[in-house]
C-alpha positions as CSV (number, residue, x, y, z in Angstrom):
1,M,106.0,65.6,117.3
2,N,106.0,67.2,120.7
3,N,103.0,69.6,121.1
4,D,105.3,72.3,122.6
5,I,107.6,72.2,119.6
6,K,104.7,72.3,117.2
7,K,103.3,75.3,119.0
8,I,106.7,77.1,118.8
9,E,107.0,76.3,115.1
10,D,103.5,77.6,114.5
11,S,104.2,80.8,116.4
12,I,107.5,81.4,114.5
13,N,105.8,80.6,111.2
14,D,103.1,83.1,112.0
15,I,105.7,85.8,112.3
16,I,107.4,84.6,109.2
17,Q,104.1,84.9,107.3
18,K,103.5,88.4,108.7
19,N,106.9,89.4,107.4
20,E,106.1,87.8,104.0
21,D,102.9,89.9,104.0
22,A,105.0,93.0,104.9
23,I,107.5,92.3,102.1
24,K,104.7,92.2,99.6
25,G,102.8,95.0,101.2
26,Y,105.7,97.4,101.2
27,K,106.5,96.5,97.5
28,K,102.8,97.2,96.7
29,A,103.0,100.5,98.5
30,A,106.2,101.4,96.6
31,E,104.4,100.7,93.3
32,N,101.5,103.0,94.4
33,A,103.5,105.8,95.9
34,D,104.0,109.0,93.9
35,Q,106.9,110.6,95.9
36,I,110.3,109.1,95.2
37,G,111.3,109.4,98.8
38,L,108.3,107.4,100.0
39,K,108.9,104.9,97.2
40,N,112.4,104.4,98.5
41,Y,111.2,104.2,102.1
42,F,108.8,101.4,101.2
43,L,111.4,99.5,99.2
44,T,113.9,99.8,102.1
45,K,111.2,98.5,104.5
46,S,110.5,95.6,102.2
47,E,114.2,94.6,102.1
48,E,114.4,95.1,105.9
49,R,111.5,92.5,106.4
50,R,113.3,90.1,104.0
51,N,116.3,90.3,106.3
52,F,114.0,89.7,109.3
53,L,112.9,86.4,107.6
54,I,116.5,85.4,107.1
55,G,117.2,86.1,110.8
56,L,114.2,84.3,112.0
57,K,114.9,81.2,110.0
58,A,118.6,81.2,111.0
59,S,117.6,81.4,114.7
60,V,115.7,78.1,114.6
61,P,117.4,75.8,112.1
62,A,116.1,72.7,113.7
63,L,112.5,73.7,113.4
64,E,110.4,73.4,110.3
65,T,109.8,76.9,108.9
66,R,108.3,78.1,105.7
67,D,110.7,78.2,102.7
68,E,108.7,80.1,100.1
69,I,107.4,83.7,100.4
70,D,103.7,83.3,100.0
71,G,102.1,85.5,102.6
72,S,98.6,85.0,103.8
73,T,95.2,85.3,102.3
74,T,94.5,88.2,104.7
75,G,97.7,89.9,103.4
76,A,96.6,89.4,99.8
77,V,93.2,91.0,100.6
78,H,95.0,93.9,102.3
79,R,97.2,94.5,99.3
80,A,94.2,94.5,97.0
81,W,92.6,97.1,99.4
82,M,95.8,99.2,99.1
83,D,95.4,99.2,95.3
84,T,91.8,100.2,95.5
85,K,92.5,102.9,98.1
86,A,95.3,104.2,96.0
87,F,93.1,104.4,92.9
88,F,90.3,106.4,94.7
89,S,92.4,108.4,97.2
90,A,93.2,112.0,96.5
91,D,96.3,111.7,98.8
92,N,97.7,108.4,97.7
93,D,101.0,108.7,99.5
94,E,99.5,109.6,102.9
95,S,97.0,106.7,102.7
96,M,99.8,104.2,101.8
97,L,101.9,105.4,104.8
98,E,98.9,105.1,107.1
99,E,98.3,101.5,105.9
100,A,102.0,100.7,106.5
101,I,101.8,102.2,110.0
102,R,98.7,100.1,110.7
103,G,100.4,97.0,109.5
104,D,103.5,97.6,111.6
105,K,101.4,98.2,114.7
106,A,99.7,94.8,114.0
107,A,103.1,93.2,113.6
108,V,104.2,94.6,117.0
109,E,101.2,93.0,118.6
110,E,102.0,89.6,116.9
111,Y,105.6,89.8,118.0
112,N,104.5,90.5,121.6
113,E,102.1,87.6,121.5
114,V,104.8,85.2,120.4
115,L,107.3,86.6,122.9
116,G,104.7,85.8,125.6
117,D,105.5,82.1,125.0
118,T,108.1,81.2,127.5
119,G,109.1,78.0,125.6
120,L,110.7,79.9,122.7
121,P,114.4,78.9,122.1
122,I,116.6,81.6,123.5
123,E,118.1,82.6,120.2
124,A,114.7,82.8,118.5
125,A,113.3,85.0,121.4
126,K,116.4,87.3,121.1
127,I,115.9,87.8,117.3
128,I,112.1,88.2,117.7
129,R,112.6,90.8,120.5
130,E,115.2,92.7,118.4
131,Q,112.9,92.7,115.3
132,R,110.0,93.9,117.4
133,D,112.1,96.7,118.9
134,W,113.2,97.7,115.5
135,I,109.6,98.0,114.3
136,V,108.7,100.0,117.4
137,K,111.6,102.3,116.9
138,D,110.6,102.9,113.3
139,L,107.0,103.6,114.3
140,N,108.2,106.1,116.9
141,K,110.4,107.8,114.3
142,I,107.4,108.1,111.9
143,K,105.2,109.5,114.7
144,R,107.8,112.2,115.4
145,L,108.0,113.1,111.7
146,E,104.2,113.4,111.5
147,D,104.2,115.6,114.6
148,V,106.7,117.9,112.9
149,R,104.5,118.4,109.9
């Protein structure tokens, strides 16, 4: 296999894995959240990331991408940390939201790193850029809401 194609597959699979982690992380946050509005927010974000996966895979049908939603070991550790934090935290909902924000900021960095690869297929780069912009827009919206409080 061409090393450039393998590098692109690995980069896209890294983003796929980050989205798998986000799907599971948002579901875990929804389980731990007390406020119904925040629960619904986390469930919506989980579904949004599932749609991101579909879009990513559709953008590169010729490449070998992951089929199952496993997530990473790091993501599993992070979800366990969320459970522990929720158990001991006096303000469970705020801590879950902070963890979600931290995860989204890390996702933006990952997306930017992959977008730095000039060898990405045009359609994949377009989808990755759109998804990154969606996450950034959502982070900005949350920031504005926090500033209002």
